[in-house]
Biotite code that builds the C-alpha atoms (Angstrom):
import biotite.structure as struc

atoms = struc.array([
    struc.Atom([-13.171, -17.985, 6.044], chain_id="A", res_id=1, res_name="MET", atom_name="CA", element="C"),
    struc.Atom([-11.963, -15.655, 3.204], chain_id="A", res_id=2, res_name="ALA", atom_name="CA", element="C"),
    struc.Atom([-11.445, -17.268, -0.163], chain_id="A", res_id=3, res_name="LYS", atom_name="CA", element="C"),
    struc.Atom([-10.441, -14.199, -2.393], chain_id="A", res_id=4, res_name="LYS", atom_name="CA", element="C"),
    struc.Atom([-7.734, -11.695, -2.037], chain_id="A", res_id=5, res_name="ILE", atom_name="CA", element="C"),
    struc.Atom([-8.511, -8.087, -3.590], chain_id="A", res_id=6, res_name="ILE", atom_name="CA", element="C"),
    struc.Atom([-5.446, -6.093, -4.225], chain_id="A", res_id=7, res_name="ILE", atom_name="CA", element="C"),
    struc.Atom([-5.389, -2.154, -4.322], chain_id="A", res_id=8, res_name="TYR", atom_name="CA", element="C"),
    struc.Atom([-3.097, 0.802, -3.865], chain_id="A", res_id=9, res_name="GLN", atom_name="CA", element="C"),
    struc.Atom([-3.860, 3.657, -1.678], chain_id="A", res_id=10, res_name="THR", atom_name="CA", element="C"),
    struc.Atom([-3.874, 6.337, -4.072], chain_id="A", res_id=11, res_name="GLY", atom_name="CA", element="C"),
    struc.Atom([-2.182, 8.234, -1.364], chain_id="A", res_id=12, res_name="GLY", atom_name="CA", element="C"),
    struc.Atom([1.566, 8.702, 0.137], chain_id="A", res_id=13, res_name="SER", atom_name="CA", element="C"),
    struc.Atom([3.737, 6.191, 1.784], chain_id="A", res_id=14, res_name="TYR", atom_name="CA", element="C"),
    struc.Atom([2.091, 6.986, 5.500], chain_id="A", res_id=15, res_name="PHE", atom_name="CA", element="C"),
    struc.Atom([-1.119, 5.520, 6.265], chain_id="A", res_id=16, res_name="PRO", atom_name="CA", element="C"),
    struc.Atom([-4.283, 7.942, 7.005], chain_id="A", res_id=17, res_name="PHE", atom_name="CA", element="C"),
    struc.Atom([-6.770, 6.746, 9.268], chain_id="A", res_id=18, res_name="PRO", atom_name="CA", element="C"),
    struc.Atom([-9.498, 5.957, 6.634], chain_id="A", res_id=19, res_name="GLU", atom_name="CA", element="C"),
    struc.Atom([-6.847, 3.995, 5.056], chain_id="A", res_id=20, res_name="GLU", atom_name="CA", element="C"),
    struc.Atom([-6.301, 1.788, 7.759], chain_id="A", res_id=21, res_name="ILE", atom_name="CA", element="C"),
    struc.Atom([-10.101, 1.296, 8.498], chain_id="A", res_id=22, res_name="LYS", atom_name="CA", element="C"),
    struc.Atom([-10.717, 0.363, 4.901], chain_id="A", res_id=23, res_name="ASN", atom_name="CA", element="C"),
    struc.Atom([-8.019, -2.624, 4.369], chain_id="A", res_id=24, res_name="TYR", atom_name="CA", element="C"),
    struc.Atom([-7.004, -5.272, 6.307], chain_id="A", res_id=25, res_name="ASP", atom_name="CA", element="C"),
    struc.Atom([-3.448, -5.018, 5.455], chain_id="A", res_id=26, res_name="TYR", atom_name="CA", element="C"),
    struc.Atom([-1.322, -1.922, 3.882], chain_id="A", res_id=27, res_name="LEU", atom_name="CA", element="C"),
    struc.Atom([2.212, -2.558, 2.461], chain_id="A", res_id=28, res_name="ILE", atom_name="CA", element="C"),
    struc.Atom([4.743, 0.293, 2.732], chain_id="A", res_id=29, res_name="THR", atom_name="CA", element="C"),
    struc.Atom([7.000, 1.662, 0.533], chain_id="A", res_id=30, res_name="HIS", atom_name="CA", element="C"),
    struc.Atom([9.773, -0.263, 2.213], chain_id="A", res_id=31, res_name="ARG", atom_name="CA", element="C"),
    struc.Atom([8.059, -3.668, 2.205], chain_id="A", res_id=32, res_name="GLY", atom_name="CA", element="C"),
    struc.Atom([6.950, -3.596, 5.761], chain_id="A", res_id=33, res_name="ALA", atom_name="CA", element="C"),
    struc.Atom([3.145, -5.042, 6.319], chain_id="A", res_id=34, res_name="VAL", atom_name="CA", element="C"),
    struc.Atom([1.009, -2.752, 8.657], chain_id="A", res_id=35, res_name="LEU", atom_name="CA", element="C"),
    struc.Atom([-2.394, -4.279, 9.991], chain_id="A", res_id=36, res_name="LYS", atom_name="CA", element="C"),
    struc.Atom([-5.598, -2.617, 9.283], chain_id="A", res_id=37, res_name="GLY", atom_name="CA", element="C"),
    struc.Atom([-8.397, -2.471, 11.796], chain_id="A", res_id=38, res_name="SER", atom_name="CA", element="C"),
    struc.Atom([-10.315, -5.189, 9.997], chain_id="A", res_id=39, res_name="ASN", atom_name="CA", element="C"),
    struc.Atom([-7.290, -7.659, 10.119], chain_id="A", res_id=40, res_name="GLU", atom_name="CA", element="C"),
    struc.Atom([-8.733, -9.807, 13.011], chain_id="A", res_id=41, res_name="LYS", atom_name="CA", element="C"),
    struc.Atom([-11.957, -10.400, 11.126], chain_id="A", res_id=42, res_name="ASP", atom_name="CA", element="C"),
    struc.Atom([-10.259, -12.478, 8.427], chain_id="A", res_id=43, res_name="ILE", atom_name="CA", element="C"),
    struc.Atom([-10.370, -15.754, 10.231], chain_id="A", res_id=44, res_name="TYR", atom_name="CA", element="C"),
    struc.Atom([-14.103, -15.101, 10.911], chain_id="A", res_id=45, res_name="LYS", atom_name="CA", element="C"),
    struc.Atom([-16.535, -17.270, 8.671], chain_id="A", res_id=46, res_name="PRO", atom_name="CA", element="C"),
    struc.Atom([-18.257, -14.518, 7.420], chain_id="A", res_id=47, res_name="PHE", atom_name="CA", element="C"),
    struc.Atom([-15.398, -13.013, 5.698], chain_id="A", res_id=48, res_name="ARG", atom_name="CA", element="C"),
    struc.Atom([-15.182, -13.562, 2.019], chain_id="A", res_id=49, res_name="LYS", atom_name="CA", element="C"),
    struc.Atom([-12.082, -11.584, 1.040], chain_id="A", res_id=50, res_name="GLU", atom_name="CA", element="C"),
    struc.Atom([-9.036, -9.852, 2.289], chain_id="A", res_id=51, res_name="ILE", atom_name="CA", element="C"),
    struc.Atom([-8.095, -6.342, 1.410], chain_id="A", res_id=52, res_name="ASN", atom_name="CA", element="C"),
    struc.Atom([-4.874, -5.429, 0.914], chain_id="A", res_id=53, res_name="ILE", atom_name="CA", element="C"),
    struc.Atom([-3.230, -1.945, -0.541], chain_id="A", res_id=54, res_name="ALA", atom_name="CA", element="C"),
    struc.Atom([-0.034, -1.290, -1.442], chain_id="A", res_id=55, res_name="PHE", atom_name="CA", element="C"),
    struc.Atom([0.614, 2.424, 0.127], chain_id="A", res_id=56, res_name="MET", atom_name="CA", element="C"),
    struc.Atom([1.563, 5.141, -2.732], chain_id="A", res_id=57, res_name="GLY", atom_name="CA", element="C"),
    struc.Atom([0.868, 6.318, -5.872], chain_id="A", res_id=58, res_name="MET", atom_name="CA", element="C"),
    struc.Atom([-0.542, 9.730, -5.011], chain_id="A", res_id=59, res_name="LYS", atom_name="CA", element="C"),
    struc.Atom([-0.618, 12.167, -8.234], chain_id="A", res_id=60, res_name="GLY", atom_name="CA", element="C"),
    struc.Atom([-0.616, 9.423, -10.718], chain_id="A", res_id=61, res_name="TYR", atom_name="CA", element="C"),
    struc.Atom([-1.441, 10.312, -13.810], chain_id="A", res_id=62, res_name="GLU", atom_name="CA", element="C"),
    struc.Atom([-0.178, 7.681, -16.430], chain_id="A", res_id=63, res_name="SER", atom_name="CA", element="C"),
    struc.Atom([2.617, 5.252, -16.485], chain_id="A", res_id=64, res_name="TYR", atom_name="CA", element="C"),
    struc.Atom([5.055, 8.229, -17.603], chain_id="A", res_id=65, res_name="LYS", atom_name="CA", element="C"),
    struc.Atom([3.577, 10.438, -14.888], chain_id="A", res_id=66, res_name="LYS", atom_name="CA", element="C"),
    struc.Atom([3.983, 8.074, -11.793], chain_id="A", res_id=67, res_name="GLN", atom_name="CA", element="C"),
    struc.Atom([3.418, 11.139, -9.061], chain_id="A", res_id=68, res_name="GLY", atom_name="CA", element="C"),
    struc.Atom([5.522, 11.662, -6.143], chain_id="A", res_id=69, res_name="ASP", atom_name="CA", element="C"),
    struc.Atom([4.817, 8.344, -4.305], chain_id="A", res_id=70, res_name="PHE", atom_name="CA", element="C"),
    struc.Atom([5.284, 5.151, -6.939], chain_id="A", res_id=71, res_name="PRO", atom_name="CA", element="C"),
    struc.Atom([5.187, 1.530, -5.758], chain_id="A", res_id=72, res_name="ILE", atom_name="CA", element="C"),
    struc.Atom([8.664, 0.565, -5.013], chain_id="A", res_id=73, res_name="THR", atom_name="CA", element="C"),
    struc.Atom([10.309, -2.486, -6.218], chain_id="A", res_id=74, res_name="ALA", atom_name="CA", element="C"),
    struc.Atom([10.568, -4.013, -2.474], chain_id="A", res_id=75, res_name="VAL", atom_name="CA", element="C"),
    struc.Atom([7.162, -2.708, -1.908], chain_id="A", res_id=76, res_name="GLN", atom_name="CA", element="C"),
    struc.Atom([5.985, -4.856, -4.626], chain_id="A", res_id=77, res_name="LEU", atom_name="CA", element="C"),
    struc.Atom([8.072, -8.020, -3.955], chain_id="A", res_id=78, res_name="ASP", atom_name="CA", element="C"),
    struc.Atom([7.324, -8.020, -0.013], chain_id="A", res_id=79, res_name="GLU", atom_name="CA", element="C"),
    struc.Atom([3.818, -7.522, -0.683], chain_id="A", res_id=80, res_name="GLY", atom_name="CA", element="C"),
    struc.Atom([3.443, -10.260, -3.068], chain_id="A", res_id=81, res_name="LEU", atom_name="CA", element="C"),
    struc.Atom([5.354, -12.691, -0.732], chain_id="A", res_id=82, res_name="LYS", atom_name="CA", element="C"),
    struc.Atom([2.906, -11.444, 2.042], chain_id="A", res_id=83, res_name="PHE", atom_name="CA", element="C"),
    struc.Atom([0.005, -12.302, -0.192], chain_id="A", res_id=84, res_name="ILE", atom_name="CA", element="C"),
    struc.Atom([1.618, -15.746, -1.196], chain_id="A", res_id=85, res_name="ALA", atom_name="CA", element="C"),
    struc.Atom([1.661, -16.635, 2.751], chain_id="A", res_id=86, res_name="ASN", atom_name="CA", element="C"),
    struc.Atom([-1.963, -15.509, 2.938], chain_id="A", res_id=87, res_name="LEU", atom_name="CA", element="C"),
    struc.Atom([-2.753, -17.561, -0.012], chain_id="A", res_id=88, res_name="ALA", atom_name="CA", element="C"),
    struc.Atom([-1.037, -20.691, 1.333], chain_id="A", res_id=89, res_name="VAL", atom_name="CA", element="C"),
    struc.Atom([-2.734, -20.067, 4.883], chain_id="A", res_id=90, res_name="GLU", atom_name="CA", element="C"),
    struc.Atom([-6.190, -19.946, 3.552], chain_id="A", res_id=91, res_name="PHE", atom_name="CA", element="C"),
    struc.Atom([-6.022, -22.333, 0.778], chain_id="A", res_id=92, res_name="ASP", atom_name="CA", element="C"),
    struc.Atom([-6.801, -19.680, -1.816], chain_id="A", res_id=93, res_name="ILE", atom_name="CA", element="C"),
    struc.Atom([-5.272, -20.843, -5.590], chain_id="A", res_id=94, res_name="LYS", atom_name="CA", element="C"),
    struc.Atom([-4.156, -17.855, -7.595], chain_id="A", res_id=95, res_name="PRO", atom_name="CA", element="C"),
    struc.Atom([-6.813, -17.388, -10.520], chain_id="A", res_id=96, res_name="SER", atom_name="CA", element="C"),
    struc.Atom([-8.231, -14.517, -11.885], chain_id="A", res_id=97, res_name="THR", atom_name="CA", element="C"),
    struc.Atom([-11.511, -14.987, -9.492], chain_id="A", res_id=98, res_name="THR", atom_name="CA", element="C"),
    struc.Atom([-9.370, -15.411, -6.313], chain_id="A", res_id=99, res_name="SER", atom_name="CA", element="C"),
    struc.Atom([-6.448, -13.035, -6.286], chain_id="A", res_id=100, res_name="ILE", atom_name="CA", element="C"),
    struc.Atom([-7.160, -10.024, -8.446], chain_id="A", res_id=101, res_name="LEU", atom_name="CA", element="C"),
    struc.Atom([-6.921, -6.251, -8.371], chain_id="A", res_id=102, res_name="THR", atom_name="CA", element="C"),
    struc.Atom([-9.744, -3.846, -7.646], chain_id="A", res_id=103, res_name="SER", atom_name="CA", element="C"),
    struc.Atom([-10.021, -2.642, -11.173], chain_id="A", res_id=104, res_name="TYR", atom_name="CA", element="C"),
    struc.Atom([-10.329, -6.466, -12.175], chain_id="A", res_id=105, res_name="GLU", atom_name="CA", element="C"),
    struc.Atom([-12.793, -6.740, -9.827], chain_id="A", res_id=106, res_name="GLN", atom_name="CA", element="C"),
    struc.Atom([-15.110, -3.845, -10.488], chain_id="A", res_id=107, res_name="LYS", atom_name="CA", element="C"),
    struc.Atom([-14.707, -4.712, -14.447], chain_id="A", res_id=108, res_name="LYS", atom_name="CA", element="C"),
    struc.Atom([-15.766, -8.267, -13.821], chain_id="A", res_id=109, res_name="ARG", atom_name="CA", element="C"),
    struc.Atom([-18.802, -6.934, -11.738], chain_id="A", res_id=110, res_name="LYS", atom_name="CA", element="C"),
    struc.Atom([-19.579, -3.730, -13.990], chain_id="A", res_id=111, res_name="TYR", atom_name="CA", element="C"),
    struc.Atom([-18.093, -4.144, -17.238], chain_id="A", res_id=112, res_name="GLY", atom_name="CA", element="C"),
    struc.Atom([-16.154, -0.916, -18.254], chain_id="A", res_id=113, res_name="ILE", atom_name="CA", element="C"),
    struc.Atom([-14.638, 0.788, -15.418], chain_id="A", res_id=114, res_name="VAL", atom_name="CA", element="C"),
    struc.Atom([-14.019, 4.361, -14.235], chain_id="A", res_id=115, res_name="ASN", atom_name="CA", element="C"),
    struc.Atom([-10.467, 4.012, -12.873], chain_id="A", res_id=116, res_name="ILE", atom_name="CA", element="C"),
    struc.Atom([-9.935, 5.717, -9.755], chain_id="A", res_id=117, res_name="VAL", atom_name="CA", element="C"),
    struc.Atom([-6.999, 6.233, -7.513], chain_id="A", res_id=118, res_name="GLU", atom_name="CA", element="C"),
    struc.Atom([-7.087, 3.055, -5.599], chain_id="A", res_id=119, res_name="THR", atom_name="CA", element="C"),
    struc.Atom([-7.301, 0.828, -8.828], chain_id="A", res_id=120, res_name="ASP", atom_name="CA", element="C"),
    struc.Atom([-3.798, -0.854, -9.636], chain_id="A", res_id=121, res_name="ILE", atom_name="CA", element="C"),
    struc.Atom([-3.637, -0.301, -13.250], chain_id="A", res_id=122, res_name="VAL", atom_name="CA", element="C"),
    struc.Atom([0.149, 0.665, -13.395], chain_id="A", res_id=123, res_name="SER", atom_name="CA", element="C"),
    struc.Atom([3.194, -0.579, -11.830], chain_id="A", res_id=124, res_name="LEU", atom_name="CA", element="C"),
    struc.Atom([6.175, 1.474, -12.170], chain_id="A", res_id=125, res_name="PRO", atom_name="CA", element="C"),
    struc.Atom([8.585, -1.083, -11.827], chain_id="A", res_id=126, res_name="THR", atom_name="CA", element="C"),
    struc.Atom([6.796, -2.867, -14.939], chain_id="A", res_id=127, res_name="GLN", atom_name="CA", element="C"),
    struc.Atom([5.366, 0.264, -16.787], chain_id="A", res_id=128, res_name="ALA", atom_name="CA", element="C"),
    struc.Atom([5.176, -1.621, -19.921], chain_id="A", res_id=129, res_name="TYR", atom_name="CA", element="C"),
    struc.Atom([2.183, -3.338, -18.614], chain_id="A", res_id=130, res_name="LEU", atom_name="CA", element="C"),
    struc.Atom([-1.325, -2.332, -19.671], chain_id="A", res_id=131, res_name="PHE", atom_name="CA", element="C"),
    struc.Atom([-4.087, -1.893, -17.045], chain_id="A", res_id=132, res_name="PRO", atom_name="CA", element="C"),
    struc.Atom([-5.453, -5.485, -18.172], chain_id="A", res_id=133, res_name="ASP", atom_name="CA", element="C"),
    struc.Atom([-2.433, -7.306, -17.812], chain_id="A", res_id=134, res_name="GLU", atom_name="CA", element="C"),
    struc.Atom([-1.116, -5.863, -14.296], chain_id="A", res_id=135, res_name="VAL", atom_name="CA", element="C"),
    struc.Atom([-3.389, -8.308, -12.218], chain_id="A", res_id=136, res_name="GLY", atom_name="CA", element="C"),
    struc.Atom([-1.874, -11.303, -14.204], chain_id="A", res_id=137, res_name="LYS", atom_name="CA", element="C"),
    struc.Atom([1.503, -10.097, -13.766], chain_id="A", res_id=138, res_name="TYR", atom_name="CA", element="C"),
    struc.Atom([0.750, -9.869, -9.962], chain_id="A", res_id=139, res_name="LEU", atom_name="CA", element="C"),
    struc.Atom([-0.672, -13.390, -9.987], chain_id="A", res_id=140, res_name="ARG", atom_name="CA", element="C"),
    struc.Atom([2.347, -15.076, -11.587], chain_id="A", res_id=141, res_name="SER", atom_name="CA", element="C"),
    struc.Atom([4.407, -13.495, -9.081], chain_id="A", res_id=142, res_name="LYS", atom_name="CA", element="C"),
    struc.Atom([2.251, -14.895, -6.181], chain_id="A", res_id=143, res_name="VAL", atom_name="CA", element="C"),
    struc.Atom([2.444, -18.196, -8.018], chain_id="A", res_id=144, res_name="LYS", atom_name="CA", element="C"),
    struc.Atom([6.027, -17.927, -8.311], chain_id="A", res_id=145, res_name="PHE", atom_name="CA", element="C"),
    struc.Atom([6.578, -17.484, -4.652], chain_id="A", res_id=146, res_name="TYR", atom_name="CA", element="C"),
    struc.Atom([4.212, -20.166, -3.751], chain_id="A", res_id=147, res_name="ILE", atom_name="CA", element="C"),
    struc.Atom([5.761, -22.721, -6.039], chain_id="A", res_id=148, res_name="LYS", atom_name="CA", element="C"),
    struc.Atom([9.712, -21.797, -5.497], chain_id="A", res_id=149, res_name="TYR", atom_name="CA", element="C"),
    struc.Atom([9.667, -20.355, -1.763], chain_id="A", res_id=150, res_name="GLY", atom_name="CA", element="C"),
    struc.Atom([9.182, -16.878, -0.474], chain_id="A", res_id=151, res_name="LEU", atom_name="CA", element="C"),
    struc.Atom([13.258, -16.177, -0.031], chain_id="A", res_id=152, res_name="ASP", atom_name="CA", element="C"),
    struc.Atom([13.743, -17.013, -3.712], chain_id="A", res_id=153, res_name="ASN", atom_name="CA", element="C"),
    struc.Atom([14.622, -13.344, -5.159], chain_id="A", res_id=154, res_name="ASP", atom_name="CA", element="C"),
    struc.Atom([16.696, -14.356, -8.206], chain_id="A", res_id=155, res_name="ASN", atom_name="CA", element="C"),
    struc.Atom([13.914, -12.969, -10.265], chain_id="A", res_id=156, res_name="GLU", atom_name="CA", element="C"),
    struc.Atom([13.954, -9.545, -8.882], chain_id="A", res_id=157, res_name="ASN", atom_name="CA", element="C"),
    struc.Atom([17.563, -8.792, -9.061], chain_id="A", res_id=158, res_name="LYS", atom_name="CA", element="C"),
    struc.Atom([17.130, -7.387, -12.346], chain_id="A", res_id=159, res_name="ASN", atom_name="CA", element="C"),
    struc.Atom([13.993, -5.183, -11.710], chain_id="A", res_id=160, res_name="GLU", atom_name="CA", element="C"),
    struc.Atom([15.719, -3.436, -8.537], chain_id="A", res_id=161, res_name="GLU", atom_name="CA", element="C"),
    struc.Atom([18.672, -2.365, -10.494], chain_id="A", res_id=162, res_name="LYS", atom_name="CA", element="C"),
    struc.Atom([16.125, -0.511, -13.311], chain_id="A", res_id=163, res_name="CYS", atom_name="CA", element="C"),
    struc.Atom([14.524, 1.280, -10.676], chain_id="A", res_id=164, res_name="ILE", atom_name="CA", element="C"),
    struc.Atom([15.537, 5.130, -10.407], chain_id="A", res_id=165, res_name="SER", atom_name="CA", element="C"),
])
């Protein structure tokens, strides 16, 4: 059974393309809904080592100042991380830099220096102050928060949502 969760962004719009559905086990929409990818049933099979989850969006991303037409939304990030926390509990995955990580972190660990591609989460519109190497740490801290304090505890996100245009 899976012991690792890899987090991506699709680099596309808020609506899934067939290849995105094929490439990921789950996709998180801009409204926070979880869509099942075509590989979703395989996550319970013994041969599966990882679960691939993608936040839909970020097409046209150039930098933290130019997030493109489809930025990751606050509700998308929040609901997606709650879902990841649920999976971590279900599969007994303890959040760490080797068990819950972004595709950027995975490639950097495996290959060293990384060419950033559109599916690598290196910026969060709701947390634009984070550097690429800090994004994974931030995501893990939120997953740990939801595991520890419960998935309905939104107090930490109230201020984030007010800051988003």
